[in-house]
C-alpha positions as protocol buffer text, in pm:
chain_id: "A"
residue {
  index: 1
  type: MET
  ca { x: -1047 y: -1299 z: -1581 }
}
residue {
  index: 2
  type: SER
  ca { x: -1022 y: -1040 z: -1853 }
}
residue {
  index: 3
  type: VAL
  ca { x: -751 y: -777 z: -1871 }
}
residue {
  index: 4
  type: SER
  ca { x: -875 y: -432 z: -1955 }
}
residue {
  index: 5
  type: SER
  ca { x: -649 y: -233 z: -2190 }
}
residue {
  index: 6
  type: THR
  ca { x: -834 y: 94 z: -2139 }
}
residue {
  index: 7
  type: ARG
  ca { x: -789 y: 337 z: -1853 }
}
residue {
  index: 8
  type: THR
  ca { x: -1093 y: 387 z: -1632 }
}
residue {
  index: 9
  type: ALA
  ca { x: -1137 y: 727 z: -1469 }
}
residue {
  index: 10
  type: LYS
  ca { x: -1322 y: 577 z: -1172 }
}
residue {
  index: 11
  type: TRP
  ca { x: -1017 y: 375 z: -1066 }
}
residue {
  index: 12
  type: ASP
  ca { x: -798 y: 686 z: -1092 }
}
residue {
  index: 13
  type: ASN
  ca { x: -1044 y: 880 z: -878 }
}
residue {
  index: 14
  type: ILE
  ca { x: -1056 y: 608 z: -613 }
}
residue {
  index: 15
  type: LYS
  ca { x: -676 y: 585 z: -610 }
}
residue {
  index: 16
  type: PHE
  ca { x: -656 y: 962 z: -563 }
}
residue {
  index: 17
  type: LEU
  ca { x: -896 y: 948 z: -268 }
}
residue {
  index: 18
  type: MET
  ca { x: -712 y: 657 z: -106 }
}
residue {
  index: 19
  type: ILE
  ca { x: -375 y: 831 z: -148 }
}
residue {
  index: 20
  type: LEU
  ca { x: -529 y: 1139 z: 10 }
}
residue {
  index: 21
  type: PHE
  ca { x: -653 y: 926 z: 300 }
}
residue {
  index: 22
  type: VAL
  ca { x: -308 y: 766 z: 340 }
}
residue {
  index: 23
  type: VAL
  ca { x: -140 y: 1106 z: 362 }
}
residue {
  index: 24
  type: THR
  ca { x: -411 y: 1234 z: 597 }
}
residue {
  index: 25
  type: GLY
  ca { x: -373 y: 927 z: 818 }
}
residue {
  index: 26
  type: HIS
  ca { x: 1 y: 981 z: 855 }
}
residue {
  index: 27
  type: ILE
  ca { x: -52 y: 1347 z: 940 }
}
residue {
  index: 28
  type: LEU
  ca { x: -318 y: 1260 z: 1197 }
}
residue {
  index: 29
  type: ASN
  ca { x: -82 y: 1002 z: 1348 }
}
residue {
  index: 30
  type: GLU
  ca { x: 117 y: 1298 z: 1485 }
}
residue {
  index: 31
  type: LEU
  ca { x: -195 y: 1468 z: 1621 }
}
residue {
  index: 32
  type: LYS
  ca { x: -410 y: 1185 z: 1753 }
}
residue {
  index: 33
  type: GLY
  ca { x: -236 y: 1181 z: 2091 }
}
residue {
  index: 34
  type: PHE
  ca { x: -384 y: 1514 z: 2197 }
}
residue {
  index: 35
  type: SER
  ca { x: -683 y: 1578 z: 1968 }
}
residue {
  index: 36
  type: THR
  ca { x: -1016 y: 1396 z: 1992 }
}
residue {
  index: 37
  type: THR
  ca { x: -1113 y: 1506 z: 1641 }
}
residue {
  index: 38
  type: ALA
  ca { x: -784 y: 1371 z: 1505 }
}
residue {
  index: 39
  type: ARG
  ca { x: -846 y: 1037 z: 1680 }
}
residue {
  index: 40
  type: ILE
  ca { x: -1195 y: 1009 z: 1532 }
}
residue {
  index: 41
  type: ILE
  ca { x: -1085 y: 1081 z: 1175 }
}
residue {
  index: 42
  type: TYR
  ca { x: -773 y: 865 z: 1212 }
}
residue {
  index: 43
  type: CYS
  ca { x: -968 y: 559 z: 1328 }
}
residue {
  index: 44
  type: PHE
  ca { x: -1240 y: 613 z: 1067 }
}
residue {
  index: 45
  type: ILE
  ca { x: -986 y: 628 z: 784 }
}
residue {
  index: 46
  type: TYR
  ca { x: -809 y: 313 z: 903 }
}
residue {
  index: 47
  type: LEU
  ca { x: -1135 y: 119 z: 895 }
}
residue {
  index: 48
  type: PHE
  ca { x: -1122 y: 101 z: 516 }
}
residue {
  index: 49
  type: HIS
  ca { x: -848 y: 294 z: 336 }
}
residue {
  index: 50
  type: MET
  ca { x: -574 y: 28 z: 318 }
}
residue {
  index: 51
  type: PRO
  ca { x: -809 y: -262 z: 228 }
}
residue {
  index: 52
  type: VAL
  ca { x: -959 y: -51 z: -53 }
}
residue {
  index: 53
  type: PHE
  ca { x: -617 y: 64 z: -175 }
}
residue {
  index: 54
  type: ILE
  ca { x: -479 y: -290 z: -180 }
}
residue {
  index: 55
  type: PHE
  ca { x: -796 y: -432 z: -341 }
}
residue {
  index: 56
  type: LEU
  ca { x: -758 y: -174 z: -618 }
}
residue {
  index: 57
  type: SER
  ca { x: -389 y: -263 z: -657 }
}
residue {
  index: 58
  type: GLY
  ca { x: -490 y: -624 z: -717 }
}
residue {
  index: 59
  type: LEU
  ca { x: -760 y: -519 z: -961 }
}
residue {
  index: 60
  type: LEU
  ca { x: -513 y: -316 z: -1167 }
}
residue {
  index: 61
  type: SER
  ca { x: -229 y: -570 z: -1156 }
}
residue {
  index: 62
  type: LYS
  ca { x: -393 y: -834 z: -1375 }
}
residue {
  index: 63
  type: ARG
  ca { x: -178 y: -772 z: -1684 }
}
residue {
  index: 64
  type: ILE
  ca { x: 147 y: -752 z: -1488 }
}
residue {
  index: 65
  type: ILE
  ca { x: 71 y: -1083 z: -1316 }
}
residue {
  index: 66
  type: ARG
  ca { x: -77 y: -1265 z: -1616 }
}
residue {
  index: 67
  type: GLU
  ca { x: 214 y: -1171 z: -1841 }
}
residue {
  index: 68
  type: LYS
  ca { x: 469 y: -1216 z: -1560 }
}
residue {
  index: 69
  type: MET
  ca { x: 628 y: -875 z: -1603 }
}
residue {
  index: 70
  type: TYR
  ca { x: 911 y: -935 z: -1357 }
}
residue {
  index: 71
  type: PRO
  ca { x: 1094 y: -606 z: -1423 }
}
residue {
  index: 72
  type: ARG
  ca { x: 775 y: -416 z: -1333 }
}
residue {
  index: 73
  type: ILE
  ca { x: 731 y: -625 z: -1020 }
}
residue {
  index: 74
  type: LEU
  ca { x: 1094 y: -585 z: -912 }
}
residue {
  index: 75
  type: SER
  ca { x: 1064 y: -209 z: -958 }
}
residue {
  index: 76
  type: TYR
  ca { x: 859 y: -206 z: -635 }
}
residue {
  index: 77
  type: GLY
  ca { x: 1158 y: -361 z: -459 }
}
residue {
  index: 78
  type: VAL
  ca { x: 1378 y: -82 z: -594 }
}
residue {
  index: 79
  type: ILE
  ca { x: 1128 y: 177 z: -469 }
}
residue {
  index: 80
  type: TYR
  ca { x: 1130 y: 9 z: -128 }
}
residue {
  index: 81
  type: VAL
  ca { x: 1509 y: 16 z: -99 }
}
residue {
  index: 82
  type: LEU
  ca { x: 1530 y: 379 z: -213 }
}
residue {
  index: 83
  type: MET
  ca { x: 1263 y: 484 z: 38 }
}
residue {
  index: 84
  type: ARG
  ca { x: 1437 y: 308 z: 325 }
}
residue {
  index: 85
  type: PHE
  ca { x: 1779 y: 443 z: 227 }
}
residue {
  index: 86
  type: SER
  ca { x: 1645 y: 798 z: 193 }
}
residue {
  index: 87
  type: GLN
  ca { x: 1479 y: 778 z: 533 }
}
residue {
  index: 88
  type: ALA
  ca { x: 1797 y: 651 z: 699 }
}
residue {
  index: 89
  type: LEU
  ca { x: 1996 y: 924 z: 530 }
}
residue {
  index: 90
  type: VAL
  ca { x: 1762 y: 1202 z: 640 }
}
residue {
  index: 91
  type: GLU
  ca { x: 1728 y: 1071 z: 995 }
}
residue {
  index: 92
  type: GLN
  ca { x: 2101 y: 988 z: 1012 }
}
residue {
  index: 93
  type: ARG
  ca { x: 2060 y: 654 z: 1181 }
}
residue {
  index: 94
  type: PRO
  ca { x: 2142 y: 289 z: 1101 }
}
residue {
  index: 95
  type: TRP
  ca { x: 1881 y: 105 z: 901 }
}
residue {
  index: 96
  type: ASN
  ca { x: 1767 y: -251 z: 873 }
}
residue {
  index: 97
  type: LEU
  ca { x: 1644 y: -321 z: 520 }
}
residue {
  index: 98
  type: PHE
  ca { x: 1427 y: -613 z: 624 }
}
residue {
  index: 99
  type: TYR
  ca { x: 1266 y: -467 z: 935 }
}
residue {
  index: 100
  type: ASP
  ca { x: 1007 y: -210 z: 842 }
}
residue {
  index: 101
  type: ASN
  ca { x: 737 y: -18 z: 1028 }
}
residue {
  index: 102
  type: THR
  ca { x: 750 y: 278 z: 790 }
}
residue {
  index: 103
  type: PRO
  ca { x: 525 y: 367 z: 493 }
}
residue {
  index: 104
  type: ALA
  ca { x: 779 y: 192 z: 267 }
}
residue {
  index: 105
  type: TRP
  ca { x: 626 y: -143 z: 369 }
}
residue {
  index: 106
  type: TYR
  ca { x: 360 y: -97 z: 102 }
}
residue {
  index: 107
  type: ALA
  ca { x: 610 y: -123 z: -187 }
}
residue {
  index: 108
  type: LEU
  ca { x: 758 y: -440 z: -39 }
}
residue {
  index: 109
  type: ALA
  ca { x: 412 y: -586 z: 17 }
}
residue {
  index: 110
  type: ILE
  ca { x: 293 y: -516 z: -338 }
}
residue {
  index: 111
  type: MET
  ca { x: 600 y: -691 z: -477 }
}
residue {
  index: 112
  type: ALA
  ca { x: 532 y: -991 z: -252 }
}
residue {
  index: 113
  type: PHE
  ca { x: 161 y: -993 z: -345 }
}
residue {
  index: 114
  type: MET
  ca { x: 242 y: -1006 z: -715 }
}
residue {
  index: 115
  type: PHE
  ca { x: 498 y: -1285 z: -685 }
}
residue {
  index: 116
  type: MET
  ca { x: 261 y: -1493 z: -470 }
}
residue {
  index: 117
  type: THR
  ca { x: -28 y: -1438 z: -710 }
}
residue {
  index: 118
  type: ILE
  ca { x: 181 y: -1548 z: -1008 }
}
residue {
  index: 119
  type: LEU
  ca { x: 232 y: -1880 z: -833 }
}
residue {
  index: 120
  type: ILE
  ca { x: -136 y: -1943 z: -757 }
}
residue {
  index: 121
  type: GLN
  ca { x: -317 y: -1746 z: -1029 }
}
residue {
  index: 122
  type: ASP
  ca { x: -459 y: -2057 z: -1197 }
}
residue {
  index: 123
  type: VAL
  ca { x: -620 y: -2188 z: -878 }
}
residue {
  index: 124
  type: GLU
  ca { x: -996 y: -2139 z: -854 }
}
residue {
  index: 125
  type: PRO
  ca { x: -1082 y: -1819 z: -661 }
}
residue {
  index: 126
  type: GLY
  ca { x: -1325 y: -2023 z: -451 }
}
residue {
  index: 127
  type: TYR
  ca { x: -1026 y: -2207 z: -309 }
}
residue {
  index: 128
  type: MET
  ca { x: -744 y: -1954 z: -299 }
}
residue {
  index: 129
  type: ILE
  ca { x: -936 y: -1662 z: -146 }
}
residue {
  index: 130
  type: PRO
  ca { x: -1066 y: -1862 z: 156 }
}
residue {
  index: 131
  type: ALA
  ca { x: -716 y: -2013 z: 191 }
}
residue {
  index: 132
  type: ALA
  ca { x: -561 y: -1664 z: 196 }
}
residue {
  index: 133
  type: ILE
  ca { x: -812 y: -1548 z: 457 }
}
residue {
  index: 134
  type: LEU
  ca { x: -747 y: -1856 z: 669 }
}
residue {
  index: 135
  type: PHE
  ca { x: -371 y: -1801 z: 645 }
}
residue {
  index: 136
  type: ALA
  ca { x: -414 y: -1436 z: 747 }
}
residue {
  index: 137
  type: CYS
  ca { x: -607 y: -1546 z: 1056 }
}
residue {
  index: 138
  type: ILE
  ca { x: -355 y: -1815 z: 1148 }
}
residue {
  index: 139
  type: ALA
  ca { x: -62 y: -1576 z: 1093 }
}
residue {
  index: 140
  type: GLY
  ca { x: -187 y: -1368 z: 1384 }
}
residue {
  index: 141
  type: TYR
  ca { x: -89 y: -1649 z: 1620 }
}
residue {
  index: 142
  type: SER
  ca { x: 276 y: -1635 z: 1513 }
}
residue {
  index: 143
  type: GLY
  ca { x: 503 y: -1445 z: 1746 }
}
residue {
  index: 144
  type: LYS
  ca { x: 773 y: -1442 z: 1477 }
}
residue {
  index: 145
  type: MET
  ca { x: 573 y: -1231 z: 1231 }
}
residue {
  index: 146
  type: GLY
  ca { x: 541 y: -856 z: 1254 }
}
residue {
  index: 147
  type: ASP
  ca { x: 757 y: -581 z: 1107 }
}
residue {
  index: 148
  type: HIS
  ca { x: 1021 y: -831 z: 992 }
}
residue {
  index: 149
  type: TYR
  ca { x: 992 y: -826 z: 611 }
}
residue {
  index: 150
  type: ALA
  ca { x: 654 y: -653 z: 668 }
}
residue {
  index: 151
  type: SER
  ca { x: 539 y: -1013 z: 710 }
}
residue {
  index: 152
  type: MET
  ca { x: 230 y: -950 z: 922 }
}
residue {
  index: 153
  type: ARG
  ca { x: 96 y: -680 z: 693 }
}
residue {
  index: 154
  type: ILE
  ca { x: 163 y: -900 z: 390 }
}
residue {
  index: 155
  type: ALA
  ca { x: -31 y: -1188 z: 547 }
}
residue {
  index: 156
  type: THR
  ca { x: -313 y: -966 z: 673 }
}
residue {
  index: 157
  type: PHE
  ca { x: -376 y: -766 z: 357 }
}
residue {
  index: 158
  type: TYR
  ca { x: -307 y: -1028 z: 89 }
}
residue {
  index: 159
  type: PRO
  ca { x: -672 y: -1148 z: 76 }
}
residue {
  index: 160
  type: PHE
  ca { x: -778 y: -798 z: -32 }
}
residue {
  index: 161
  type: PHE
  ca { x: -520 y: -795 z: -312 }
}
residue {
  index: 162
  type: LEU
  ca { x: -628 y: -1141 z: -420 }
}
residue {
  index: 163
  type: MET
  ca { x: -996 y: -1045 z: -424 }
}
residue {
  index: 164
  type: GLY
  ca { x: -913 y: -745 z: -640 }
}
residue {
  index: 165
  type: PHE
  ca { x: -717 y: -967 z: -879 }
}
residue {
  index: 166
  type: CYS
  ca { x: -1005 y: -1212 z: -910 }
}
residue {
  index: 167
  type: VAL
  ca { x: -1279 y: -954 z: -967 }
}
residue {
  index: 168
  type: GLN
  ca { x: -1392 y: -871 z: -1320 }
}
residue {
  index: 169
  type: PRO
  ca { x: -1343 y: -494 z: -1366 }
}
residue {
  index: 170
  type: LYS
  ca { x: -1647 y: -452 z: -1593 }
}
residue {
  index: 171
  type: GLU
  ca { x: -1874 y: -637 z: -1351 }
}
residue {
  index: 172
  type: LEU
  ca { x: -1740 y: -430 z: -1062 }
}
residue {
  index: 173
  type: LEU
  ca { x: -1811 y: -108 z: -1252 }
}
residue {
  index: 174
  type: ILE
  ca { x: -2171 y: -219 z: -1309 }
}
residue {
  index: 175
  type: THR
  ca { x: -2205 y: -299 z: -938 }
}
residue {
  index: 176
  type: LEU
  ca { x: -2064 y: 39 z: -837 }
}
residue {
  index: 177
  type: GLU
  ca { x: -2323 y: 214 z: -1053 }
}
residue {
  index: 178
  type: ASN
  ca { x: -2610 y: 32 z: -881 }
}
residue {
  index: 179
  type: LYS
  ca { x: -2806 y: 291 z: -681 }
}
residue {
  index: 180
  type: LEU
  ca { x: -2898 y: 43 z: -408 }
}
residue {
  index: 181
  type: TYR
  ca { x: -2533 y: -42 z: -345 }
}
residue {
  index: 182
  type: LYS
  ca { x: -2446 y: 327 z: -339 }
}
residue {
  index: 183
  type: VAL
  ca { x: -2708 y: 390 z: -72 }
}
residue {
  index: 184
  type: ILE
  ca { x: -2595 y: 89 z: 134 }
}
residue {
  index: 185
  type: SER
  ca { x: -2230 y: 192 z: 105 }
}
residue {
  index: 186
  type: ALA
  ca { x: -2304 y: 550 z: 210 }
}
residue {
  index: 187
  type: LEU
  ca { x: -2511 y: 425 z: 505 }
}
residue {
  index: 188
  type: LEU
  ca { x: -2232 y: 193 z: 619 }
}
residue {
  index: 189
  type: LEU
  ca { x: -1976 y: 475 z: 603 }
}
residue {
  index: 190
  type: VAL
  ca { x: -2204 y: 703 z: 804 }
}
residue {
  index: 191
  type: LEU
  ca { x: -2264 y: 432 z: 1064 }
}
residue {
  index: 192
  type: ALA
  ca { x: -1889 y: 363 z: 1088 }
}
residue {
  index: 193
  type: LEU
  ca { x: -1818 y: 733 z: 1140 }
}
residue {
  index: 194
  type: MET
  ca { x: -2093 y: 758 z: 1402 }
}
residue {
  index: 195
  type: PHE
  ca { x: -1946 y: 459 z: 1585 }
}
residue {
  index: 196
  type: CYS
  ca { x: -1601 y: 623 z: 1585 }
}
residue {
  index: 197
  type: ILE
  ca { x: -1757 y: 939 z: 1728 }
}
residue {
  index: 198
  type: TRP
  ca { x: -1973 y: 755 z: 1981 }
}
residue {
  index: 199
  type: LYS
  ca { x: -1703 y: 512 z: 2095 }
}
residue {
  index: 200
  type: THR
  ca { x: -1392 y: 720 z: 2031 }
}
residue {
  index: 201
  type: ASP
  ca { x: -1201 y: 602 z: 2337 }
}
residue {
  index: 202
  type: PHE
  ca { x: -1281 y: 236 z: 2274 }
}
residue {
  index: 203
  type: VAL
  ca { x: -1185 y: 245 z: 1905 }
}
residue {
  index: 204
  type: TYR
  ca { x: -869 y: 446 z: 1969 }
}
residue {
  index: 205
  type: ARG
  ca { x: -748 y: 219 z: 2249 }
}
residue {
  index: 206
  type: ASN
  ca { x: -778 y: -75 z: 2011 }
}
residue {
  index: 207
  type: TYR
  ca { x: -683 y: 86 z: 1679 }
}
residue {
  index: 208
  type: ARG
  ca { x: -390 y: -155 z: 1636 }
}
residue {
  index: 209
  type: PHE
  ca { x: -645 y: -411 z: 1513 }
}
residue {
  index: 210
  type: LEU
  ca { x: -692 y: -188 z: 1210 }
}
residue {
  index: 211
  type: LYS
  ca { x: -322 y: -162 z: 1125 }
}
residue {
  index: 212
  type: GLY
  ca { x: -271 y: -523 z: 1018 }
}
residue {
  index: 213
  type: ALA
  ca { x: 81 y: -520 z: 1162 }
}
residue {
  index: 214
  type: PHE
  ca { x: 45 y: -689 z: 1500 }
}
residue {
  index: 215
  type: SER
  ca { x: 21 y: -1049 z: 1613 }
}
residue {
  index: 216
  type: TYR
  ca { x: -253 y: -1148 z: 1856 }
}
residue {
  index: 217
  type: GLU
  ca { x: 8 y: -1198 z: 2125 }
}
residue {
  index: 218
  type: SER
  ca { x: 149 y: -848 z: 2087 }
}
residue {
  index: 219
  type: MET
  ca { x: -200 y: -698 z: 2099 }
}
residue {
  index: 220
  type: ASN
  ca { x: -280 y: -935 z: 2386 }
}
residue {
  index: 221
  type: LYS
  ca { x: -616 y: -790 z: 2472 }
}
residue {
  index: 222
  type: ILE
  ca { x: -861 y: -520 z: 2381 }
}
residue {
  index: 223
  type: VAL
  ca { x: -979 y: -271 z: 2638 }
}
residue {
  index: 224
  type: ILE
  ca { x: -1343 y: -212 z: 2727 }
}
residue {
  index: 225
  type: GLY
  ca { x: -1381 y: 56 z: 2989 }
}
residue {
  index: 226
  type: ASN
  ca { x: -1110 y: -20 z: 3246 }
}
residue {
  index: 227
  type: ILE
  ca { x: -1127 y: -394 z: 3188 }
}
residue {
  index: 228
  type: GLY
  ca { x: -894 y: -575 z: 2950 }
}
residue {
  index: 229
  type: ILE
  ca { x: -1034 y: -893 z: 2799 }
}
residue {
  index: 230
  type: PRO
  ca { x: -869 y: -1139 z: 2559 }
}
residue {
  index: 231
  type: TRP
  ca { x: -929 y: -1048 z: 2194 }
}
residue {
  index: 232
  type: PHE
  ca { x: -1093 y: -1382 z: 2112 }
}
residue {
  index: 233
  type: ILE
  ca { x: -1356 y: -1340 z: 2383 }
}
residue {
  index: 234
  type: ALA
  ca { x: -1426 y: -984 z: 2270 }
}
residue {
  index: 235
  type: LYS
  ca { x: -1471 y: -1106 z: 1914 }
}
């Protein structure tokens, strides 16, 4: 896996778009309860924005991980603590540093992703990526994981970070310039948006599946019409 020393404008543009989607998602979170349009856009954004953002974080963390830049990695922990402290100060309420359902979870997760990847970076991607996906699936059965230490999000989203770390940036750039892939990607996005419009109530009632923060037990079931069925049957 090569480490690129040059800055690529495409990655900056994608990061900008994903940050914009993150901000938009948090704004829509306050509006989705009484606006159908807000629910549609909210669910559509959550279908892809965090996986893409975390994949890109893995892609751009190669040098930090390869060279074991611990001060850089620990800086995410500092950001996490400052964000949580600032929030507690503004809201004037007690805070639990290791229980997080706020946007600060991302800084804690990135720090965890980097430390974990340092430990397994020399394992063949063909082994560690399926293992990470399997662990993410199994983690959903644990009733002890959730917002504690952002553990469920860390388990759920780590495969995306790992895939980004394992991908060759130059090869990915070539793939992204392929016209066929562009057409397929655009078609998939349009179909996803159409599904969110067509099945707004269904997607919104079950949007917690897109958050990566809930165990199967806490989600319990998805809702189709007025009938709740276990998630594993629905899948």
